[in-house]
C-alpha positions as CSV (number, residue, x, y, z in Angstrom):
1,X,-7.8,0.4,-15.9
2,X,-6.2,2.8,-13.8
3,X,-4.5,5.5,-15.3
4,X,-0.8,5.9,-15.2
5,X,1.5,8.7,-15.8
6,X,4.9,7.7,-17.2
7,X,7.9,9.1,-16.3
8,X,10.1,10.0,-19.3
9,X,13.8,8.8,-19.6
10,X,16.8,10.8,-19.6
11,X,18.8,11.0,-22.7
12,X,20.7,8.0,-21.6
13,X,17.6,5.9,-22.4
14,X,15.0,5.1,-25.0
15,X,11.9,7.2,-24.7
16,X,8.9,5.3,-23.1
17,X,6.6,7.9,-22.7
18,X,4.1,5.8,-24.8
19,X,4.6,2.4,-23.7
20,X,3.2,-0.6,-25.0
21,X,-0.3,-1.7,-24.2
22,X,1.1,-4.8,-22.3
23,X,4.2,-2.9,-20.6
24,X,4.0,-3.3,-16.8
25,X,4.5,-0.1,-14.6
26,X,6.5,-0.2,-11.7
27,X,5.1,0.3,-8.0
28,X,6.7,2.0,-5.1
29,X,4.7,0.7,-2.1
30,X,6.2,4.0,-0.3
31,X,8.5,4.1,2.2
32,X,12.5,4.2,2.0
33,X,15.3,3.5,4.2
34,X,15.5,6.5,7.3
35,X,18.7,7.9,5.7
36,X,17.1,8.8,2.4
37,X,14.3,10.6,3.8
38,X,15.3,13.8,5.4
39,X,14.4,16.1,2.4
40,X,11.2,15.7,0.6
41,X,12.8,16.7,-2.9
42,X,15.7,14.4,-2.5
43,X,13.3,11.4,-1.7
44,X,11.0,12.0,-4.7
45,X,14.2,12.2,-6.8
46,X,15.6,8.8,-5.4
47,X,12.4,7.1,-6.8
48,X,13.0,9.1,-10.2
49,X,16.6,8.4,-10.3
50,X,15.9,4.5,-9.5
51,X,13.7,3.8,-12.5
52,X,14.5,6.0,-15.3
53,X,13.5,4.0,-18.5
54,X,10.0,2.6,-16.6
55,X,6.7,3.7,-16.1
56,X,5.7,4.7,-12.7
57,X,2.2,4.1,-11.1
58,X,2.9,7.2,-8.4
59,X,5.7,9.1,-6.6
60,X,5.4,8.7,-2.9
61,X,7.3,10.4,-0.2
62,X,6.0,8.9,3.1
63,X,6.9,10.7,6.4
64,X,7.5,7.5,8.5
65,X,9.8,4.7,7.3
66,X,8.2,2.7,10.0
67,X,4.6,3.4,8.8
68,X,2.3,4.7,11.5
69,X,5.0,3.8,14.5
70,X,5.5,7.6,15.0
71,X,1.9,8.3,15.1
72,X,1.2,5.5,17.4
73,X,4.0,6.7,19.8
74,X,2.7,10.2,19.5
75,X,-1.1,8.9,20.7
76,X,0.7,9.0,24.3
77,X,0.0,12.7,24.3
78,X,-3.4,12.5,23.7
79,X,-5.4,13.3,27.1
80,X,-8.4,11.1,26.4
81,X,-6.1,8.2,26.1
82,X,-4.1,5.9,28.8
83,X,-1.2,3.2,27.9
84,X,-2.1,-0.4,28.5
85,X,1.2,-1.3,27.2
86,X,4.4,0.6,26.3
87,X,6.9,-0.4,23.8
88,X,9.6,0.7,21.5
89,X,8.0,-0.8,18.6
90,X,11.1,-2.9,17.4
91,X,8.6,-5.6,16.4
92,X,5.0,-6.5,16.9
93,X,5.5,-7.8,20.2
94,X,6.8,-4.6,21.5
95,X,4.2,-2.0,20.4
96,X,2.2,0.3,22.6
97,X,-1.5,0.2,23.0
98,X,-3.8,2.4,24.9
99,X,-7.5,2.5,26.2
100,X,-10.1,5.4,26.6
101,X,-10.0,6.9,30.1
102,X,-13.3,6.7,32.1
103,X,-16.0,9.2,30.8
104,X,-13.7,10.9,28.0
105,X,-14.3,10.6,24.4
106,X,-11.9,10.9,21.4
107,X,-12.1,13.7,18.8
108,X,-11.0,13.1,15.2
109,X,-8.3,16.3,15.5
110,X,-6.6,14.0,18.0
111,X,-6.3,11.4,15.8
112,X,-5.0,13.0,12.5
113,X,-1.9,11.5,10.8
114,X,-1.3,15.2,9.4
115,X,-1.1,13.7,5.9
116,X,-2.8,17.1,4.8
117,X,0.2,19.3,5.9
118,X,2.7,16.8,5.0
119,X,1.3,16.7,1.4
120,X,1.3,20.7,1.1
121,X,5.1,20.4,2.2
122,X,5.6,17.6,-0.2
123,X,4.0,19.2,-3.1
124,X,6.0,22.5,-2.7
125,X,9.2,20.3,-3.0
126,X,7.9,18.5,-5.9
127,X,7.5,21.7,-7.9
128,X,11.8,21.9,-7.2
129,X,12.2,18.7,-9.2
130,X,14.3,19.5,-12.0
131,X,14.4,16.8,-14.7
132,X,13.2,16.2,-18.3
133,X,10.4,14.1,-17.1
134,X,6.4,14.2,-16.8
135,X,6.1,13.3,-13.1
136,X,3.7,10.9,-11.9
137,X,1.3,11.9,-9.2
138,X,2.3,12.1,-5.9
139,X,1.2,9.0,-4.0
140,X,-0.5,9.8,-0.6
141,X,-0.1,6.6,1.9
142,X,-3.5,6.7,3.8
143,X,-3.7,3.7,6.4
144,X,-7.2,2.1,6.7
145,X,-9.0,3.3,9.7
146,X,-9.9,-0.2,10.9
147,X,-5.9,-0.5,11.0
148,X,-5.3,2.5,13.4
149,X,-7.9,1.5,15.4
150,X,-6.9,-1.6,15.6
151,X,-3.0,-0.7,16.4
152,X,-4.6,1.7,19.1
153,X,-6.7,-0.3,21.3
154,X,-4.8,-3.8,20.4
155,X,-8.3,-5.2,20.4
156,X,-10.7,-6.0,17.2
157,X,-13.7,-5.0,19.3
158,X,-12.3,-1.9,20.9
159,X,-11.3,-1.0,17.2
160,X,-14.9,-1.6,15.9
161,X,-16.5,0.5,18.8
162,X,-14.2,3.3,17.9
163,X,-13.8,3.1,14.4
164,X,-15.9,6.2,13.4
165,X,-13.9,8.6,14.9
166,X,-10.6,7.1,13.2
167,X,-12.8,6.7,10.0
168,X,-13.4,10.9,10.4
169,X,-9.8,11.5,11.2
170,X,-8.5,9.7,8.2
171,X,-11.2,11.4,5.8
172,X,-10.7,14.7,7.1
173,X,-7.2,14.4,5.9
174,X,-8.4,12.9,2.5
175,X,-10.6,15.8,1.6
176,X,-8.5,18.4,2.3
177,X,-5.9,17.2,0.2
178,X,-8.3,16.5,-2.6
179,X,-9.3,19.9,-2.5
180,X,-6.0,21.7,-2.6
181,X,-4.1,19.3,-5.0
182,X,-7.0,17.4,-7.1
183,X,-5.6,14.7,-9.4
184,X,-2.3,15.9,-8.8
185,X,-2.5,12.8,-6.0
186,X,-3.4,9.6,-5.7
187,X,-4.4,7.6,-2.4
188,X,-3.2,4.5,-1.1
189,X,-5.2,3.1,1.4
190,X,-2.6,0.6,3.3
191,X,-4.1,-2.4,5.5
192,X,-2.1,-5.2,7.1
193,X,-5.3,-5.5,9.0
194,X,-7.3,-7.2,6.6
195,X,-5.1,-10.3,6.0
196,X,-4.1,-10.3,9.4
197,X,-7.7,-10.8,10.6
198,X,-8.7,-13.5,8.3
199,X,-5.5,-15.3,9.1
200,X,-6.7,-15.3,12.7
201,X,-10.3,-16.1,11.8
202,X,-11.3,-19.9,11.5
203,X,-12.2,-20.6,7.7
204,X,-15.8,-21.6,8.4
205,X,-16.2,-17.8,9.5
206,X,-14.4,-16.4,6.6
207,X,-17.6,-15.6,4.8
208,X,-18.8,-13.2,7.5
209,X,-15.4,-11.7,8.1
210,X,-14.9,-11.1,4.5
211,X,-18.1,-9.1,4.0
212,X,-17.5,-6.9,7.5
213,X,-14.0,-6.0,6.4
214,X,-14.9,-5.3,2.8
215,X,-18.2,-3.3,4.0
216,X,-15.4,-1.0,6.2
217,X,-13.2,-0.4,3.1
218,X,-15.7,0.3,1.0
219,X,-17.3,2.8,3.4
220,X,-14.1,4.6,3.3
221,X,-14.0,4.9,-0.6
222,X,-17.8,5.8,-0.3
223,X,-17.1,8.8,2.2
224,X,-14.3,10.3,0.3
225,X,-14.2,12.5,-2.3
226,X,-15.9,10.4,-5.2
227,X,-13.3,12.0,-8.0
228,X,-10.2,10.8,-6.1
229,X,-8.1,7.9,-7.4
230,X,-7.4,5.4,-5.1
231,X,-5.3,2.3,-4.8
232,X,-5.1,-0.6,-2.4
233,X,-2.0,-1.8,-0.6
234,X,-2.8,-5.6,1.1
235,X,-0.1,-6.1,3.6
236,X,1.5,-8.8,5.8
237,X,3.4,-6.4,7.9
238,X,7.2,-5.6,7.7
239,X,8.1,-4.0,11.3
240,X,11.6,-5.2,12.0
241,X,11.3,-6.8,8.3
242,X,9.1,-9.3,9.9
243,X,5.6,-10.4,8.5
244,X,2.8,-10.6,11.1
245,X,2.1,-13.9,9.7
246,X,3.4,-16.4,7.1
247,X,1.9,-16.9,3.7
248,X,0.0,-20.0,2.6
249,X,-1.7,-18.9,-0.4
250,X,-3.6,-16.0,-1.9
251,X,-7.2,-17.3,-1.2
252,X,-7.7,-14.6,1.5
253,X,-6.7,-11.7,-0.5
254,X,-8.9,-13.1,-3.4
255,X,-11.8,-13.6,-1.5
256,X,-11.8,-10.0,0.1
257,X,-11.2,-8.4,-3.3
258,X,-13.9,-9.9,-4.8
259,X,-16.1,-9.1,-1.9
260,X,-15.1,-5.4,-2.0
261,X,-15.7,-5.4,-5.7
262,X,-19.2,-6.5,-5.1
263,X,-19.8,-3.8,-2.4
264,X,-18.2,-0.9,-4.8
265,X,-20.0,-2.2,-7.7
266,X,-23.3,-1.6,-5.7
267,X,-22.1,1.9,-4.6
268,X,-21.0,2.5,-8.4
269,X,-17.4,3.2,-7.3
270,X,-14.7,2.3,-9.2
271,X,-12.5,-0.7,-7.7
272,X,-9.2,0.8,-7.3
273,X,-5.9,-1.4,-8.6
274,X,-4.7,-3.6,-5.8
275,X,-1.4,-4.3,-4.5
276,X,-1.1,-8.0,-3.4
277,X,1.9,-9.1,-1.5
278,X,3.4,-12.3,-2.8
279,X,6.8,-12.8,-0.5
280,X,7.4,-11.2,2.9
281,X,10.7,-9.9,4.6
282,X,11.5,-13.5,5.5
283,X,9.9,-15.6,2.8
284,X,10.8,-15.6,-1.1
285,X,8.2,-15.6,-3.6
286,X,6.6,-19.1,-3.7
287,X,7.5,-21.0,-7.0
288,X,4.8,-23.5,-6.4
289,X,1.8,-23.0,-8.8
290,X,-0.8,-23.9,-6.4
291,X,0.4,-20.8,-4.1
292,X,-1.2,-18.7,-7.1
293,X,-4.0,-20.9,-8.1
294,X,-6.5,-18.6,-6.4
295,X,-5.8,-15.6,-8.7
296,X,-8.0,-17.7,-11.7
297,X,-10.8,-16.7,-9.4
298,X,-10.1,-13.1,-9.2
299,X,-12.5,-10.6,-10.8
300,X,-11.1,-10.1,-14.4
301,X,-11.5,-6.3,-14.2
302,X,-9.4,-5.8,-10.8
303,X,-6.1,-4.5,-11.9
304,X,-3.5,-6.1,-9.6
305,X,0.0,-5.0,-8.7
306,X,2.1,-7.8,-8.0
307,X,4.3,-7.6,-4.7
308,X,6.9,-10.1,-5.5
309,X,9.9,-8.4,-5.9
310,X,12.9,-9.8,-3.8
311,X,16.1,-8.6,-4.6
312,X,17.6,-11.8,-2.8
313,X,15.9,-14.1,-4.8
314,X,15.5,-12.7,-8.3
315,X,15.0,-16.3,-9.9
316,X,12.1,-16.9,-7.5
317,X,11.0,-13.5,-8.5
318,X,10.9,-14.0,-12.1
319,X,9.1,-17.4,-11.8
320,X,6.6,-16.0,-9.6
321,X,5.9,-13.2,-12.1
322,X,5.1,-15.8,-14.8
323,X,3.1,-17.9,-12.5
324,X,0.6,-15.0,-11.7
325,X,0.2,-13.7,-15.0
326,X,-0.6,-17.5,-16.0
327,X,-3.3,-17.8,-13.5
328,X,-4.6,-14.4,-14.1
329,X,-4.5,-14.8,-17.7
330,X,-3.6,-11.4,-18.3
331,X,-0.2,-9.0,-17.4
332,X,-0.3,-7.4,-14.2
333,X,-0.5,-3.6,-13.9
334,X,2.8,-3.3,-12.3
335,X,5.3,-4.9,-10.0
336,X,6.6,-4.1,-6.8
337,X,8.1,-5.2,-3.8
338,X,5.9,-6.7,-0.9
339,X,6.0,-3.5,1.1
340,X,8.0,-0.1,1.3
341,X,11.5,-0.3,1.6
342,X,11.7,1.4,4.9
343,X,13.0,-1.7,6.5
344,X,15.7,-2.2,3.8
345,X,19.4,-1.0,3.9
346,X,20.3,1.3,1.0
347,X,21.9,-1.1,-1.4
348,X,19.1,-3.5,-0.7
349,X,16.8,-1.0,-1.7
350,X,18.5,-0.1,-4.9
351,X,18.8,-3.7,-5.6
352,X,15.0,-4.1,-5.2
353,X,14.2,-0.9,-7.3
354,X,16.8,-2.5,-10.2
355,X,15.0,-5.9,-10.0
356,X,11.5,-4.4,-10.4
357,X,12.6,-2.3,-13.5
358,X,13.8,-5.6,-14.9
359,X,11.1,-7.6,-14.6
360,X,8.5,-4.7,-15.5
361,X,10.0,-5.2,-19.1
362,X,10.3,-8.8,-18.7
363,X,8.8,-10.9,-21.5
364,X,6.0,-13.4,-21.1
365,X,3.7,-15.4,-23.3
366,X,0.7,-14.2,-21.4
367,X,-2.1,-12.7,-23.3
368,X,-2.0,-8.8,-23.7
369,X,-5.0,-6.8,-21.7
């Protein structure tokens, strides 16, 4: 099971530093509304203040409330690239894409997300936090290299062609961060492309697609620091608080995760805990048990972070949690929203965090781990 570091309650709350074995944690995917992100210390304090009596999986401080949009816009300054489409990234139909100029090539330094420098700044601010807590490790958001390449070029074929340089750009940051901060950080690999690719692939072709996607993600973990702690954030996309595609069931997620588990076991790499989104910005958590049925086929040693917290549908969120744990036949590791809070208004983010803390303590009849 993934290691958690638990936040202690303030004097107004009971001490939960040694929770029961089957207690759930709260997982924050990362982003916050832009008005809350001007100061690193204040951003981290927000997460602590809104989870005072609950275990946390990590303490994020994401640089961009729109995930990678600032980075994607910044590629316009890369000399080796030229724009194919321009856009303001208001939604998924309005995003810029690029192509490589003739007789040019990309260097990994040109594609850096700057996560190493950002993490240094966050860790300095973290040292300034004043509170009676054992802080969780800093959670560093790491976009999947395939996602970066796909969003850059807008084409799976081009993304695969240029994948090595994007992978190198990502891993350069990861290695620097791990050397500098060790187990004070955990890395969250984030990928909407996995589920989006399967959504657009005919089901007879899924076995090949699943193997290719799992192999690509496994390569990131294999080439990263072996001592690093990773988590995976599967995603349906949330730009403009709209998903890339609609939910139908959890079969794609389960097939991909089982395939990744197989790849990592062969490489003798631990399987990370996985955040599985179970609702979207436009769709409440389903209350039909059939939606969750695939979870009974998920490998039992895969820790699940259930992305089902929807502040506008608290009853459905509660029902969904019971259904998830019933199909898994075990408690989830943590509960979370389906994505970050960057596309929410502040009151919505507050309400979501409150519901997450409530459901983390929700009692079900599910057997303990």
